[in-house]
One Martini backbone bead per residue (centre of mass of N, CA, C, O) as a GRO file, in nm:
protein
  396
    1MET     BB    1   2.723   1.295  -1.583
    2LYS     BB    2   2.465   1.049  -1.504
    3ILE     BB    3   2.112   1.079  -1.409
    4VAL     BB    4   1.851   0.908  -1.240
    5LEU     BB    5   1.523   1.039  -1.188
    6ALA     BB    6   1.270   1.037  -0.968
    7TYR     BB    7   0.971   1.160  -1.126
    8SER     BB    8   0.659   1.354  -1.049
    9GLY     BB    9   0.630   1.691  -1.078
   10GLY     BB   10   0.687   1.810  -0.825
   11LEU     BB   11   0.857   2.012  -0.628
   12ASP     BB   12   1.107   1.844  -0.549
   13THR     BB   13   1.177   1.714  -0.836
   14SER     BB   14   1.192   1.976  -0.998
   15VAL     BB   15   1.417   2.108  -0.839
   16ALA     BB   16   1.616   1.868  -0.853
   17LEU     BB   17   1.671   1.866  -1.153
   18HIS     BB   18   1.805   2.146  -1.166
   19TRP     BB   19   2.014   2.109  -0.933
   20LEU     BB   20   2.175   1.868  -1.053
   21LYS     BB   21   2.276   2.012  -1.302
   22GLU     BB   22   2.435   2.231  -1.148
   23ARG     BB   23   2.607   2.072  -0.937
   24TYR     BB   24   2.713   1.827  -1.160
   25ASN     BB   25   2.700   1.876  -1.456
   26ALA     BB   26   2.443   1.710  -1.557
   27GLU     BB   27   2.269   1.444  -1.685
   28VAL     BB   28   1.908   1.420  -1.678
   29VAL     BB   29   1.698   1.145  -1.615
   30ALA     BB   30   1.358   1.101  -1.636
   31PHE     BB   31   1.137   0.910  -1.410
   32CYS     BB   32   0.798   0.781  -1.462
   33ALA     BB   33   0.553   0.600  -1.299
   34ASP     BB   34   0.271   0.433  -1.415
   35ILE     BB   35   0.034   0.364  -1.126
   36GLY     BB   36  -0.249   0.533  -1.124
   37GLN     BB   37  -0.244   0.822  -1.109
   38ILE     BB   38  -0.417   1.141  -1.109
   39GLU     BB   39  -0.218   1.261  -1.277
   40SER     BB   40  -0.083   1.413  -1.548
   41LEU     BB   41   0.166   1.267  -1.745
   42GLU     BB   42   0.201   1.476  -1.967
   43THR     BB   43   0.271   1.704  -1.776
   44VAL     BB   44   0.521   1.571  -1.657
   45ARG     BB   45   0.682   1.553  -1.916
   46GLU     BB   46   0.682   1.855  -1.988
   47ARG     BB   47   0.817   1.950  -1.724
   48ALA     BB   48   1.083   1.797  -1.758
   49VAL     BB   49   1.170   1.931  -2.019
   50ARG     BB   50   1.158   2.230  -1.918
   51THR     BB   51   1.368   2.166  -1.674
   52GLY     BB   52   1.607   1.969  -1.839
   53ALA     BB   53   1.570   1.699  -1.953
   54SER     BB   54   1.727   1.470  -2.170
   55GLU     BB   55   1.523   1.246  -2.064
   56VAL     BB   56   1.199   1.063  -2.081
   57PHE     BB   57   1.031   0.833  -1.859
   58VAL     BB   58   0.699   0.707  -1.928
   59GLU     BB   59   0.559   0.425  -1.761
   60PRO     BB   60   0.356   0.142  -1.779
   61LEU     BB   61   0.310  -0.016  -1.433
   62THR     BB   62   0.043  -0.124  -1.312
   63ASP     BB   63   0.051  -0.431  -1.350
   64ARG     BB   64   0.320  -0.475  -1.203
   65TYR     BB   65   0.236  -0.354  -0.935
   66LEU     BB   66  -0.007  -0.538  -0.870
   67ASN     BB   67   0.121  -0.829  -0.916
   68ASP     BB   68   0.420  -0.787  -0.764
   69PHE     BB   69   0.309  -0.610  -0.498
   70ALA     BB   70   0.005  -0.586  -0.410
   71LEU     BB   71  -0.079  -0.885  -0.406
   72PRO     BB   72   0.110  -0.989  -0.183
   73ALA     BB   73  -0.004  -0.788   0.029
   74LEU     BB   74  -0.290  -0.889   0.024
   75ARG     BB   75  -0.231  -1.190   0.105
   76SER     BB   76  -0.080  -1.075   0.380
   77HIS     BB   77  -0.228  -0.834   0.516
   78ALA     BB   78  -0.100  -0.537   0.486
   79ARG     BB   79  -0.079  -0.340   0.793
   80TYR     BB   80   0.024  -0.060   0.919
   81GLU     BB   81  -0.063  -0.038   1.231
   82ASN     BB   82  -0.354  -0.161   1.140
   83LYS     BB   83  -0.418   0.054   0.872
   84TYR     BB   84  -0.198   0.077   0.654
   85LEU     BB   85  -0.181  -0.025   0.295
   86VAL     BB   86   0.103   0.055   0.157
   87ALA     BB   87   0.112   0.197  -0.129
   88ALA     BB   88   0.377   0.359  -0.140
   89PRO     BB   89   0.585   0.144  -0.039
   90LEU     BB   90   0.521  -0.052  -0.284
   91SER     BB   91   0.639   0.147  -0.512
   92ARG     BB   92   0.947   0.185  -0.451
   93PRO     BB   93   1.074  -0.084  -0.554
   94LEU     BB   94   0.981  -0.042  -0.843
   95ILE     BB   95   1.119   0.225  -0.901
   96ALA     BB   96   1.403   0.129  -0.831
   97GLN     BB   97   1.418  -0.102  -1.033
   98ARG     BB   98   1.378   0.078  -1.288
   99MET     BB   99   1.611   0.272  -1.240
  100VAL     BB  100   1.834   0.062  -1.262
  101GLU     BB  101   1.766  -0.031  -1.547
  102ILE     BB  102   1.806   0.248  -1.681
  103ALA     BB  103   2.096   0.295  -1.594
  104HIS     BB  104   2.199   0.058  -1.764
  105GLU     BB  105   2.089   0.155  -2.043
  106VAL     BB  106   2.228   0.469  -2.024
  107GLY     BB  107   2.488   0.490  -1.838
  108ALA     BB  108   2.466   0.553  -1.540
  109ASP     BB  109   2.607   0.661  -1.221
  110ALA     BB  110   2.318   0.750  -1.105
  111VAL     BB  111   2.068   0.801  -0.859
  112ALA     BB  112   1.752   0.976  -0.781
  113HIS     BB  113   1.565   1.162  -0.531
  114GLY     BB  114   1.288   1.352  -0.342
  115ALA     BB  115   1.366   1.292  -0.057
  116THR     BB  116   1.382   1.331   0.273
  117GLY     BB  117   1.558   1.290   0.569
  118LYS     BB  118   1.274   1.233   0.746
  119GLY     BB  119   1.184   1.029   0.555
  120ASN     BB  120   1.108   0.717   0.423
  121ASP     BB  121   1.210   0.716   0.118
  122GLN     BB  122   1.517   0.738   0.152
  123VAL     BB  123   1.535   0.449   0.262
  124ARG     BB  124   1.393   0.287   0.039
  125PHE     BB  125   1.574   0.366  -0.199
  126PHE     BB  126   1.848   0.289  -0.087
  127THR     BB  127   1.784  -0.007  -0.019
  128SER     BB  128   1.693  -0.101  -0.302
  129VAL     BB  129   1.939  -0.020  -0.471
  130THR     BB  130   2.149  -0.174  -0.304
  131ALA     BB  131   2.023  -0.458  -0.355
  132LEU     BB  132   2.056  -0.436  -0.681
  133ASP     BB  133   2.309  -0.194  -0.686
  134PRO     BB  134   2.587  -0.107  -0.502
  135GLY     BB  135   2.739   0.072  -0.736
  136LEU     BB  136   2.529   0.280  -0.711
  137LYS     BB  137   2.457   0.602  -0.678
  138VAL     BB  138   2.280   0.784  -0.417
  139LEU     BB  139   2.083   1.066  -0.451
  140ALA     BB  140   1.984   1.355  -0.216
  141PRO     BB  141   1.900   1.669  -0.273
  142VAL     BB  142   1.706   1.746  -0.032
  143ILE     BB  143   1.941   1.696   0.173
  144ASP     BB  144   2.190   1.869   0.033
  145TRP     BB  145   2.065   2.125   0.012
  146GLU     BB  146   1.997   2.478   0.104
  147LEU     BB  147   1.698   2.410   0.125
  148ARG     BB  148   1.475   2.430   0.422
  149THR     BB  149   1.203   2.509   0.277
  150ARG     BB  150   0.923   2.532   0.090
  151GLU     BB  151   0.954   2.834   0.031
  152GLU     BB  152   1.240   2.812  -0.087
  153GLU     BB  153   1.159   2.628  -0.318
  154LEU     BB  154   0.958   2.822  -0.449
  155ASP     BB  155   1.164   3.042  -0.502
  156TYR     BB  156   1.345   2.872  -0.685
  157ALA     BB  157   1.131   2.810  -0.897
  158ARG     BB  158   1.072   3.103  -0.976
  159LYS     BB  159   1.365   3.187  -1.054
  160HIS     BB  160   1.379   2.924  -1.277
  161GLY     BB  161   1.093   2.859  -1.411
  162ILE     BB  162   0.934   2.648  -1.229
  163GLN     BB  163   0.663   2.450  -1.256
  164VAL     BB  164   0.413   2.441  -0.997
  165SER     BB  165   0.132   2.310  -0.767
  166VAL     BB  166   0.243   2.456  -0.510
  167GLY     BB  167   0.078   2.622  -0.230
  168LYS     BB  168  -0.132   2.785  -0.024
  169GLU     BB  169  -0.381   2.641  -0.175
  170ASN     BB  170  -0.166   2.370  -0.176
  171PRO     BB  171  -0.020   2.215   0.109
  172TYR     BB  172   0.009   1.928   0.000
  173SER     BB  173   0.132   1.597   0.018
  174ILE     BB  174   0.097   1.390  -0.275
  175ASP     BB  175   0.032   1.031  -0.321
  176THR     BB  176  -0.038   0.830  -0.611
  177ASN     BB  177  -0.230   0.527  -0.675
  178ILE     BB  178  -0.425   0.249  -0.737
  179TRP     BB  179  -0.403   0.155  -0.419
  180GLY     BB  180  -0.335   0.466  -0.321
  181THR     BB  181  -0.351   0.759  -0.099
  182SER     BB  182  -0.134   1.027   0.008
  183ILE     BB  183  -0.162   1.268   0.288
  184GLU     BB  184   0.024   1.568   0.370
  185CYS     BB  185   0.039   1.832   0.554
  186GLY     BB  186  -0.042   2.115   0.671
  187GLU     BB  187  -0.317   2.081   0.870
  188LEU     BB  188  -0.229   1.779   0.941
  189ASP     BB  189  -0.012   1.855   1.166
  190ASP     BB  190  -0.276   1.885   1.334
  191ILE     BB  191  -0.393   1.634   1.552
  192THR     BB  192  -0.657   1.793   1.676
  193LEU     BB  193  -0.763   1.778   1.381
  194ALA     BB  194  -0.957   1.736   1.135
  195PRO     BB  195  -0.980   1.674   0.824
  196PRO     BB  196  -1.017   1.841   0.561
  197ALA     BB  197  -1.215   1.812   0.293
  198ARG     BB  198  -0.988   1.897   0.074
  199ALA     BB  199  -0.781   1.658   0.128
  200TRP     BB  200  -0.952   1.476  -0.013
  201GLN     BB  201  -0.930   1.296  -0.337
  202LEU     BB  202  -1.158   1.041  -0.380
  203THR     BB  203  -1.366   1.047  -0.146
  204ASN     BB  204  -1.649   1.046  -0.004
  205SER     BB  205  -1.832   1.145   0.223
  206PRO     BB  206  -2.066   1.006   0.415
  207GLN     BB  207  -2.272   1.243   0.367
  208GLN     BB  208  -2.236   1.218   0.033
  209ALA     BB  209  -2.329   0.954   0.017
  210PRO     BB  210  -2.535   0.734  -0.057
  211ASP     BB  211  -2.853   0.634   0.077
  212GLN     BB  212  -2.791   0.365  -0.062
  213PRO     BB  213  -2.694   0.065  -0.063
  214ARG     BB  214  -2.412  -0.147  -0.175
  215GLN     BB  215  -2.339  -0.434  -0.355
  216VAL     BB  216  -2.047  -0.652  -0.362
  217THR     BB  217  -1.875  -0.906  -0.564
  218ILE     BB  218  -1.590  -1.109  -0.492
  219GLY     BB  219  -1.367  -1.304  -0.686
  220PHE     BB  220  -1.166  -1.603  -0.631
  221GLU     BB  221  -0.842  -1.750  -0.741
  222SER     BB  222  -0.600  -1.846  -0.558
  223GLY     BB  223  -0.606  -1.537  -0.427
  224HIS     BB  224  -0.725  -1.409  -0.694
  225PRO     BB  225  -0.872  -1.150  -0.835
  226VAL     BB  226  -1.145  -1.201  -1.099
  227THR     BB  227  -1.425  -1.080  -0.986
  228LEU     BB  228  -1.715  -0.853  -1.051
  229ASP     BB  229  -2.022  -0.928  -1.027
  230GLY     BB  230  -1.938  -1.192  -1.222
  231GLU     BB  231  -1.708  -1.042  -1.374
  232LYS     BB  232  -1.444  -1.092  -1.568
  233LEU     BB  233  -1.118  -0.957  -1.467
  234GLY     BB  234  -0.866  -0.779  -1.461
  235LEU     BB  235  -0.692  -0.637  -1.214
  236THR     BB  236  -0.695  -0.341  -1.304
  237GLU     BB  237  -0.998  -0.321  -1.369
  238LEU     BB  238  -1.104  -0.412  -1.095
  239VAL     BB  239  -0.974  -0.189  -0.923
  240THR     BB  240  -1.092   0.052  -1.073
  241ARG     BB  241  -1.393  -0.011  -1.024
  242LEU     BB  242  -1.379  -0.042  -0.713
  243ASN     BB  243  -1.284   0.239  -0.652
  244ALA     BB  244  -1.536   0.390  -0.754
  245VAL     BB  245  -1.747   0.260  -0.570
  246ALA     BB  246  -1.614   0.303  -0.289
  247ALA     BB  247  -1.575   0.612  -0.312
  248GLN     BB  248  -1.876   0.686  -0.339
  249HIS     BB  249  -1.918   0.543  -0.033
  250GLY     BB  250  -1.661   0.627   0.154
  251VAL     BB  251  -1.443   0.407   0.123
  252GLY     BB  252  -1.099   0.405   0.267
  253ARG     BB  253  -1.041   0.571   0.520
  254VAL     BB  254  -0.740   0.716   0.683
  255ASP     BB  255  -0.631   0.812   1.020
  256ILE     BB  256  -0.279   0.854   1.112
  257VAL     BB  257  -0.043   0.800   1.371
  258GLU     BB  258   0.282   0.728   1.282
  259SER     BB  259   0.578   0.528   1.260
  260ARG     BB  260   0.864   0.608   1.158
  261ILE     BB  261   1.166   0.497   1.066
  262VAL     BB  262   1.329   0.747   1.214
  263GLY     BB  263   1.121   0.760   1.503
  264PHE     BB  264   0.881   0.938   1.449
  265LYS     BB  265   0.586   1.106   1.436
  266THR     BB  266   0.306   1.099   1.201
  267ARG     BB  267   0.062   1.249   0.987
  268GLY     BB  268  -0.187   1.068   0.798
  269ILE     BB  269  -0.378   1.032   0.500
  270TYR     BB  270  -0.591   0.772   0.353
  271GLU     BB  271  -0.673   0.611   0.029
  272ALA     BB  272  -0.836   0.266  -0.015
  273PRO     BB  273  -1.092   0.137  -0.154
  274ALA     BB  274  -1.023  -0.137  -0.291
  275ALA     BB  275  -0.819  -0.253  -0.087
  276THR     BB  276  -1.013  -0.274   0.151
  277LEU     BB  277  -1.209  -0.483   0.020
  278LEU     BB  278  -1.009  -0.701  -0.070
  279MET     BB  279  -0.897  -0.766   0.211
  280ALA     BB  280  -1.162  -0.844   0.347
  281ALA     BB  281  -1.233  -1.074   0.149
  282HIS     BB  282  -0.976  -1.245   0.180
  283GLU     BB  283  -1.001  -1.290   0.484
  284GLU     BB  284  -1.277  -1.434   0.473
  285LEU     BB  285  -1.185  -1.677   0.309
  286GLU     BB  286  -0.958  -1.777   0.495
  287ALA     BB  287  -1.146  -1.828   0.744
  288ILE     BB  288  -1.294  -2.086   0.581
  289VAL     BB  289  -1.019  -2.256   0.459
  290LEU     BB  290  -0.846  -2.242   0.708
  291ASP     BB  291  -0.693  -2.357   0.956
  292ARG     BB  292  -0.636  -2.246   1.264
  293GLU     BB  293  -0.321  -2.254   1.283
  294THR     BB  294  -0.264  -2.124   1.010
  295LEU     BB  295  -0.428  -1.867   1.045
  296HIS     BB  296  -0.285  -1.758   1.303
  297HIS     BB  297  -0.003  -1.746   1.184
  298LYS     BB  298  -0.067  -1.555   0.950
  299GLN     BB  299  -0.175  -1.322   1.123
  300GLY     BB  300   0.101  -1.280   1.273
  301MET     BB  301   0.260  -1.194   0.998
  302ALA     BB  302   0.132  -0.928   0.891
  303ALA     BB  303   0.285  -0.708   1.050
  304ARG     BB  304   0.569  -0.785   0.950
  305TYR     BB  305   0.520  -0.743   0.652
  306ALA     BB  306   0.447  -0.442   0.671
  307GLU     BB  307   0.719  -0.356   0.784
  308LEU     BB  308   0.897  -0.438   0.546
  309VAL     BB  309   0.766  -0.247   0.348
  310TYR     BB  310   0.795   0.021   0.509
  311TYR     BB  311   1.124  -0.018   0.551
  312GLY     BB  312   1.244  -0.133   0.258
  313TYR     BB  313   1.243  -0.482   0.255
  314TRP     BB  314   1.161  -0.622  -0.016
  315PHE     BB  315   1.468  -0.741  -0.090
  316SER     BB  316   1.426  -0.977   0.112
  317ASP     BB  317   1.435  -1.291   0.236
  318LEU     BB  318   1.191  -1.273   0.423
  319ARG     BB  319   0.979  -1.180   0.220
  320ARG     BB  320   1.009  -1.421   0.031
  321ALA     BB  321   0.939  -1.639   0.241
  322MET     BB  322   0.657  -1.531   0.311
  323ASP     BB  323   0.543  -1.561   0.024
  324ALA     BB  324   0.584  -1.866   0.001
  325PHE     BB  325   0.392  -1.938   0.226
  326THR     BB  326   0.138  -1.796   0.120
  327ASP     BB  327   0.125  -1.932  -0.161
  328SER     BB  328   0.081  -2.228  -0.042
  329LEU     BB  329  -0.234  -2.133   0.059
  330GLN     BB  330  -0.411  -2.030  -0.207
  331GLY     BB  331  -0.577  -2.251  -0.345
  332PRO     BB  332  -0.849  -2.239  -0.145
  333VAL     BB  333  -0.875  -1.924  -0.220
  334THR     BB  334  -1.194  -1.981  -0.321
  335GLY     BB  335  -1.447  -1.749  -0.424
  336GLU     BB  336  -1.705  -1.553  -0.252
  337VAL     BB  337  -1.767  -1.202  -0.162
  338THR     BB  338  -2.001  -1.002   0.013
  339LEU     BB  339  -2.055  -0.647   0.016
  340GLU     BB  340  -2.176  -0.371   0.215
  341LEU     BB  341  -2.229  -0.034   0.130
  342TYR     BB  342  -2.231   0.252   0.378
  343LYS     BB  343  -2.133   0.547   0.458
  344GLY     BB  344  -1.805   0.447   0.501
  345SER     BB  345  -1.900   0.149   0.517
  346PHE     BB  346  -1.884  -0.215   0.590
  347ALA     BB  347  -2.019  -0.549   0.518
  348ILE     BB  348  -2.064  -0.874   0.549
  349ALA     BB  349  -2.305  -1.063   0.324
  350GLY     BB  350  -2.113  -1.302   0.219
  351ARG     BB  351  -1.990  -1.652   0.185
  352ARG     BB  352  -1.804  -1.868  -0.058
  353SER     BB  353  -1.672  -2.217  -0.085
  354PRO     BB  354  -1.552  -2.526  -0.194
  355PHE     BB  355  -1.329  -2.511   0.073
  356SER     BB  356  -1.493  -2.510   0.310
  357ARG     BB  357  -1.489  -2.574   0.678
  358TYR     BB  358  -1.776  -2.528   0.716
  359SER     BB  359  -2.029  -2.667   0.948
  360GLY     BB  360  -2.356  -2.666   1.018
  361ALA     BB  361  -2.382  -2.937   1.179
  362LEU     BB  362  -2.167  -2.846   1.397
  363ALA     BB  363  -2.268  -2.543   1.470
  364THR     BB  364  -2.538  -2.615   1.551
  365TYR     BB  365  -2.832  -2.594   1.797
  366GLU     BB  366  -3.007  -2.760   1.629
  367ALA     BB  367  -3.144  -2.960   1.440
  368GLY     BB  368  -2.870  -3.170   1.323
  369ASP     BB  369  -2.670  -3.212   1.532
  370THR     BB  370  -2.329  -3.378   1.515
  371PHE     BB  371  -2.208  -3.327   1.779
  372ASN     BB  372  -2.001  -3.464   2.037
  373HIS     BB  373  -2.053  -3.381   2.358
  374GLN     BB  374  -1.894  -3.593   2.521
  375ALA     BB  375  -1.623  -3.536   2.383
  376GLY     BB  376  -1.609  -3.242   2.478
  377ALA     BB  377  -1.571  -3.298   2.777
  378GLY     BB  378  -1.302  -3.449   2.749
  379PHE     BB  379  -1.147  -3.225   2.608
  380ALA     BB  380  -1.161  -3.017   2.840
  381TYR     BB  381  -0.992  -3.182   3.036
  382VAL     BB  382  -0.732  -3.201   2.868
  383TRP     BB  383  -0.693  -2.894   2.806
  384SER     BB  384  -0.658  -2.816   3.128
  385LEU     BB  385  -0.398  -2.958   3.243
  386PRO     BB  386  -0.173  -2.728   3.221
  387LEU     BB  387  -0.347  -2.559   3.463
  388THR     BB  388  -0.296  -2.757   3.680
  389ARG     BB  389  -0.266  -2.774   4.019
  390PRO     BB  390  -0.116  -2.890   4.281
  391ALA     BB  391  -0.185  -3.045   4.548
  392ALA     BB  392  -0.159  -3.124   4.849
  393GLY     BB  393   0.121  -3.351   4.832
  394GLY     BB  394   0.149  -3.357   4.493
  395GLN     BB  395  -0.140  -3.409   4.387
  396VAL     BB  396  -0.376  -3.396   4.114
   0.00000   0.00000   0.00000
């Protein structure tokens, strides 16, 4: 039997690699997607080899991740429960997609992941793989094995000489990529306490952020971020640079008690410095270039889009249809937005677009006002008619 394992080098997948070999007498191919995580991927490769992988794929997929997954989510303003920018959920369909491709290339019978039974990822991986190749078996060793606690996993790792970086001094479950970082477990399970300073991985605290504000200007062409402070950049370089600036100023932190797919609440903290600013800027441009009805309809779709991503329904017809609608609106989403960053927060400091629908002459209350106020009075009369109640005798 040959199995392709989504391998991160962390506790769960390192133990899973060894356990799969033992349980199924299998050849295990480890696959790690390089999507801009902060861990050393050379270390991940070496750990996979030492743990017994027959072959290791560590592939640079950051461009594919940003362009094919993060960018559509940005344009759709995907925030799960109005807070979480779904960095990890966006990576799962890409990882699943590449796992299926590798399984076909190497002739594997199954794919496997390191998600737990009560986690979101076991649903996302199963759903994505099933959508792409329902004939592939999806194995979930962390669900199937006899190890019931993280301490038992650590004992298993020590017994079999598996090197891991999790222990009492590092109790967190951390998932990182270029779009954002997820941190769970440890002291974070106590929702009555603020996150410890050591839990944050990327961003300065507001207290440690620079004392002087910093302005950044993001330019878009047809909804695609293309410039930072006037310099034309590829998407990966733009996000990388913006991450550094925003993180320095403490921007992009989220602390949320969220509703998991499997039904209960969990607490996570997230860092998405660049994504936070890009989404705010994109929203600001849409606000000035889209007409009211289109804008409001698209705003209403955002929460549903985020749910589809979070629930693992990336490869659904509905998500594709929503992307087609959003893509059709992106032509005029062209221009620049300036944001001012200061100690963990930011504000819009300016916006401009050649397709702006804003008219100063209509909006002003000063000299030069071109609005027909008499027409406004008639409009108010007509607008109120649906709310008019019949008078006694049935006459309006």
